[in-house]
N, C-alpha and C positions, 0 to 999 in steps of 0.2 A: 321329684326326687333322686338324689345319686346314691346307689346303697352298693355295695362291694362286696365281693365272699370272702369271706374272713378264717382265717384257721391260725389259731395261736395255742400251746402248750397246752394241746389236747380239746380245745375250744374249738367248735366251727358252727358257721352262720353266713348271717348278713346283716351288715354295718351300714350306717350313714355316712359315707365316705369321711367328713367331717370329723366327727368321733370318732377316730380309727388313732388318732394320736394319744386319746385318753385310755388309752384299751390297753397297758402294757400285761406282760405274761403277771409279776406280782399283784398285779390289780387285780386280773380276775382270778387269780388262785385266791386271794383272799375273798375276795366278796361275797364268797357263796358262806362264809363265816361272818362276812360285816352282814351280812343282812339278817343272818339265822341271830346273833346276836345283838343289834340293835335296841337301844332304849329310846334313841329320838327317831322321829321323821316315821316312825311306823304306821302303817293305812289298814293295813290288815295283817292280823297274823294268826293263822292256821293252817290247815297242811298247805296251801299255797299263801303264800308272806307277799304282804306290797310295802317296800321301805323306801324312803325316799334319801338317796346320796349323792355328794357331786360329783360332777364331772367335767370335766372344760373341753369345750369344742370352739374351734376357730379361737385358742386364746382369752375366752371368758369361762366362767365356770357357771355351772346351770345346776339347777335341783331338778333330779330326772328318777321317775319313777322305776322302781327294780321291783316287776312280779317274779317271784323266781317259784317255781312248782313244786309241788313237794313229792317225793317218791310214791312209784303207783305198784298195781299189780303187774308181776311179771307179762303176763297174756297181754294187758294194754300199751307194755313197752315194743310188743311185737306189732300191736296195731297201729302205733304210733309209728312205729320204723317205715312203715307203707303209708300214712294217712300224713306223717309232717306230726312233731311232739307238740302241745297245748303251746309252747312259745311261741314255734314255727306259726302256726294254726291263728293264733293271737296278731302276730305280727300283719300275716296278709289280710285277716279282718281289719283290721287298722288301713291297711294302705289300700284297701278297697272304700271303707267309708271316704278317706280323703280324697280319693279319686272320684266319687260319687258325690262331694259334697258337703258330706255330713259333718259338722263340727267337734271333731274329735281331736285331740293333743293328736299329733304327728306321731308315727312310730321313728323311732331311731334305730332298731337294733334288735334280734332275737339270736341267742348263743344258746348251743348245748353243746354236750359232752357226754361220750357213749363211753360205756368201760364193758365192750363185747355187744353183745344186745339186749343191755339194760342202759338205761337213761341214767347218768349218774348225776348231772345239771342241767334244768332247761330253767333259762328269763328271756322275758320281754323288757323294752326299754322303751319309756315316752317319757316327755317332757311334762313339768307339774305346771299346770295353767292355774294360777290362783283367783283369776278373777273369770266367772263364766263367762263373762260377754266378752272378753278375750277368746275364746275357744273355737274361733270360727276361723275356716283356711284359709279366710283372706287378712287375718289379723296375726298370723305366725309370721315371725322372719328369724331367718337362720335357724336353731333348731329348736326354740320353745316360744313361749309366749312373748308379748314383750315385757312383761315385768318378772320374766323368769331368771334375766343372765345378768351377771354382776362381773364387772371388768377383774382379771388376774393379776 
């Protein structure tokens, strides 16, 4: 997987190179609200939310699970500044699982935005794989499983 360091509009992180074109400053600034207020595609809504959103990757539209991590105690932000945010750690775990042949959706990105020493937003991105049989590493082409892409 080819990831690039990404920085735009206060957000920073690692992003799969083919996803960069789908991340404009306006999309990033509205994504937190989009996830928080979504009524469709909601997989989990608690302090940490998981919502399915559409992203363009290599001129195709993909359904991507956006996991947005909720606000936490200030001391945890300090801890995350040293160890990495929950989004960064989720991303690293997904990369590790992929590298070791575990059938998990490939990570696409993690992004975080800090406000001084506090995490303002952090989220991790993975493609949605609707058929469990397609979730093995050899079944993925491009940014998602074979069933996840639509021509743009």
